C-alpha positions in Angstrom: 10.2 -14.4 4.5 11.3 -10.8 5.0 13.4 -8.4 3.0 17.0 -8.7 4.2 17.9 -6.5 7.1 14.4 -6.0 8.4 14.1 -5.0 12.0 12.3 -7.5 14.2 10.0 -5.0 15.7 7.9 -2.5 13.7 7.8 -0.1 16.6 11.5 0.7 16.1 11.1 1.4 12.3 10.8 4.8 10.6 9.9 3.1 7.3 7.6 0.1 6.6 7.9 -2.1 3.6 4.7 -3.9 2.5 3.6 -5.8 -0.5 0.4 -5.7 -2.7 0.2 -9.1 -4.6 -2.5 -8.0 -7.0 -2.6 -8.1 -10.9 -6.3 -8.4 -11.5 -6.6 -5.7 -14.1 -3.4 -6.5 -16.0 -4.1 -6.1 -19.7 -1.2 -7.8 -21.4 1.0 -10.3 -19.5 -0.1 -11.1 -15.9 2.1 -12.3 -13.1 2.9 -9.1 -11.1 1.1 -10.5 -8.1 4.1 -12.7 -7.5 6.4 -9.6 -7.4 6.6 -8.9 -3.7 7.5 -12.4 -2.7 10.2 -12.7 -5.3 11.7 -9.3 -4.3 12.0 -10.6 -0.7 13.5 -14.0 -1.9 16.1 -12.4 -4.2 17.1 -9.7 -1.7 19.6 -12.1 -0.1 21.6 -11.9 -3.4 22.5 -8.3 -2.6 24.7 -6.7 0.0 23.0 -4.6 2.8 25.5 -1.8 2.2 25.1 0.9 -0.5 28.4 2.3 -1.6 26.7 5.1 -3.4 24.9 6.3 -0.2 27.6 5.1 2.2 24.9 3.7 4.5 23.7 0.2 5.4 20.2 -1.1 5.7 20.7 -1.3 9.4 20.9 2.5 9.4 17.6 2.9 7.4 15.4 1.6 10.2 12.9 -0.4 8.2 10.4 -3.1 9.0 9.0 -5.6 6.5 5.3 -6.0 7.4 4.6 -8.6 4.7 1.9 -8.6 2.1 -1.6 -7.1 2.2 -4.2 -9.8 1.8 -5.6 -9.2 -1.7 -8.6 -11.6 -2.3 -7.9 -13.1 -5.7 -9.9 -11.5 -8.5 -11.7 -9.0 -6.2 -10.3 -5.6 -7.2 -12.3 -3.4 -4.8 -11.7 -5.5 -1.7 -8.0 -5.6 -2.5 -7.8 -1.9 -3.0 -9.6 -1.3 0.3 -7.2 -3.6 2.1 -4.2 -1.7 0.6 -5.7 1.6 1.7 -6.3 0.3 5.3 -2.7 -0.9 5.6 -1.3 2.3 4.3 -3.4 4.3 6.8 -2.2 2.1 9.6 1.4 2.7 8.7 0.9 6.5 8.4 -1.0 6.6 11.7 2.1 5.2 13.4 4.2 8.1 11.9 6.1 5.8 9.5 6.9 6.1 5.8 5.1 3.5 3.7 7.0 1.8 0.8 4.7 -0.4 -1.2 5.9 -3.2 -3.6 3.5 -4.3 -6.3 1.7 -5.8 -7.9 0.2 -4.0 -10.9 0.2 -0.2 -11.0 -3.4 0.1 -9.8 -2.2 -0.8 -6.3 -0.7 2.7 -6.1 -4.2 4.4 -6.1 -5.3 3.4 -2.6 -1.9 4.1 -1.2 -1.9 7.6 -2.7 -5.4 8.2 -1.5 -4.4 7.4 2.0 -1.3 9.6 1.9 -3.3 12.4 0.4 -5.7 12.3 3.3 -2.8 13.0 5.7 -0.9 15.4 3.4 -3.5 17.5 1.4 -0.6 19.4 -0.4 0.7 16.2 -1.8 2.6 16.1 -5.1 3.1 12.8 -7.0 6.2 12.0 -9.0 5.5 9.2 -11.5 8.3 7.3 -13.3 6.7 5.2 -16.1 6.7 4.2 -19.7 2.9 4.6 -19.9 0.8 7.7 -19.2 -1.9 5.7 -17.5 -4.3 8.6 -17.9 -7.2 6.9 -19.7 -10.7 7.7 -18.5 -11.4 4.0 -18.7 -9.9 0.8 -20.1 -12.4 -1.6 -21.8 -15.1 0.0 -19.7 -13.2 -0.2 -16.3 -12.4 3.1 -14.7 -10.1 1.5 -12.2 -7.3 -0.3 -14.1 -3.5 -0.3 -14.3 -4.1 1.7 -17.5 -6.2 4.4 -15.8 -4.4 4.7 -12.4 -2.9 8.2 -13.0 -6.2 9.4 -14.4 -7.8 8.5 -11.1 -4.9 10.2 -9.2 -5.4 13.3 -11.4 -9.1 13.3 -10.4 -8.1 13.1 -6.8 -5.4 15.7 -6.7 -6.4 18.1 -9.5 -4.3 19.7 -12.2 -0.6 20.6 -11.7 0.0 18.1 -8.9 1.5 15.2 -10.9 5.0 15.1 -12.5 5.2 12.4 -15.2 8.7 11.3 -16.2 9.8 8.9 -19.0 6.4 8.5 -20.6 6.6 7.1 -24.1 3.4 5.2 -24.6 -0.3 6.2 -24.5 -3.1 7.5 -26.6 -3.1 10.9 -28.3 -5.7 11.9 -25.8 -3.6 10.9 -22.9 -0.6 12.8 -24.1 -2.8 15.9 -24.6 -4.2 15.6 -21.1 -0.7 15.1 -19.6 0.6 18.2 -21.3 -2.4 20.2 -20.3 -3.0 19.2 -16.7 0.4 17.7 -15.4 4.0 18.5 -15.5 4.7 16.2 -18.4 8.2 15.0 -19.5 7.8 12.3 -22.2 10.8 10.1 -22.9 13.2 11.6 -20.4 13.7 11.4 -16.7 16.9 12.7 -15.0 17.3 16.0 -16.7 13.8 17.3 -16.1 13.8 15.8 -12.6 17.0 17.7 -11.7 15.5 20.9 -13.1 12.4 20.8 -10.8 13.8 19.4 -7.5 14.6 22.8 -6.1 11.1 24.2 -6.9 9.5 21.2 -5.1 11.1 22.4 -1.8 9.5 20.8 1.3 6.1 20.0 -0.2 5.0 16.4 0.6 6.0 14.0 -2.2 4.8 10.6 -3.2 7.0 8.6 -5.6 5.5 5.9 -7.8 7.9 3.9 -10.0 6.6 1.6 -12.6 9.6 -0.6 -13.5 8.8 -0.4 -17.2 10.1 3.2 -17.2 13.3 1.3 -18.0 14.1 0.2 -21.5 12.7 -3.2 -22.3 16.3 -4.5 -22.6 16.7 -3.9 -18.9 13.4 -5.3 -17.6 12.2 -8.6 -19.3 10.2 -9.3 -16.2 7.3 -6.9 -16.5 3.9 -7.1 -18.1 4.1 -4.3 -20.6 7.7 -3.6 -21.6 8.4 -0.7 -23.8 11.4 0.1 -25.9 13.2 3.4 -25.8 13.4 3.8 -22.1 16.1 4.8 -19.6 18.9 2.7 -18.0 18.9 1.3 -14.5 21.8 3.6 -13.7 19.6 6.6 -14.6 16.8 5.5 -12.4 19.1 4.9 -9.5 20.5 8.4 -10.0 16.9 9.7 -9.9 16.5 8.1 -6.5 19.7 9.6 -5.2 18.7 13.0 -6.5 15.4 12.9 -4.6 17.0 12.3 -1.2 16.5 15.9 -0.2 12.8 16.0 -0.9 10.1 15.5 1.7 9.1 12.0 0.6 6.1 10.8 2.6 5.2 7.7 0.6 6.5 5.5 -2.3 5.8 2.5 -4.4 7.7 0.3 -6.9 5.4 -1.8 -9.1 4.9 -4.1 -12.1 7.6 -6.7 -11.6 6.4 -10.0 -13.0 8.7 -12.8 -11.9 7.0 -15.4 -14.2 8.4 -13.5 -17.2 11.8 -12.9 -15.6 13.7 -16.0 -16.7 17.1 -15.1 -15.1 15.9 -12.9 -12.2 17.6 -9.8 -13.6 14.4 -7.7 -13.2 13.8 -9.0 -9.7 17.4 -8.2 -8.6 17.0 -4.7 -10.1 13.8 -4.1 -8.2 15.3 -5.4 -5.0 18.2 -3.0 -5.4 15.9 -0.1 -6.1 14.0 -1.1 -2.9 17.3 -1.2 -0.9 18.5 2.1 -2.2 15.1 3.7 -1.6 14.9 2.5 2.0 18.5 3.7 2.7 17.8 7.1 0.9 14.5 7.8 2.6 14.5 5.8 5.9 15.2 8.0 8.9 16.8 5.3 11.0 15.8 3.3 14.1 13.5 5.1 16.4 13.8 5.1 20.2 
């Protein structure tokens, strides 16, 4: 099954959608490995037209490449496979849009994009800082993923929006080494967009950036977050940026009793593909 509106040939696409069905380091409520499949299934419940962008999925020029094979329980092999697929997409001069899966799946995708774009800036939308040095002895975890991205990129290359959960040390690290905007999203995003200019941007969205009332289907919901409307406005605001990669992660369908979270993620995917896709290539 493919996301609605997918082209039949990848060669014609400017954007490639792919899934990472992995949740092997989830620390609270597992199930995110089923996220990519449910997003595709539920996408038929939406229209292909975005009234807000006044464009249709057919104009986005995207291809659904299916899921990366993530060997169950094997974190390193799964991360390596995600990295290989991201590099394959980039080598074909197409924009990768990854659907998770837990947040750790972002790491190999960001690593691959960074290899091609060494000036890369990462914009993170999340309830959790994810800056721990390790979590229960593991340095690669959904709770440490942005710490590993910080190690990769260095200071002042990550913008963190909406953060409202983490250790005292994580908050201190975020304030020291990143552009750190705890508890808020749209206002600081709008204030920095012009300064970002044409630098290559990777967007990572953990769905729990939204208030827990909006996203029952996620592993670590957190109260005090933003609304779905605000997150959509953030996507629209980023249309003018040089987006070279993106992911949306942490949907857990087994916790999503009425599919409200899955429908939201599917809409975010649709709006992102329409906003950042460059159309059908010759």
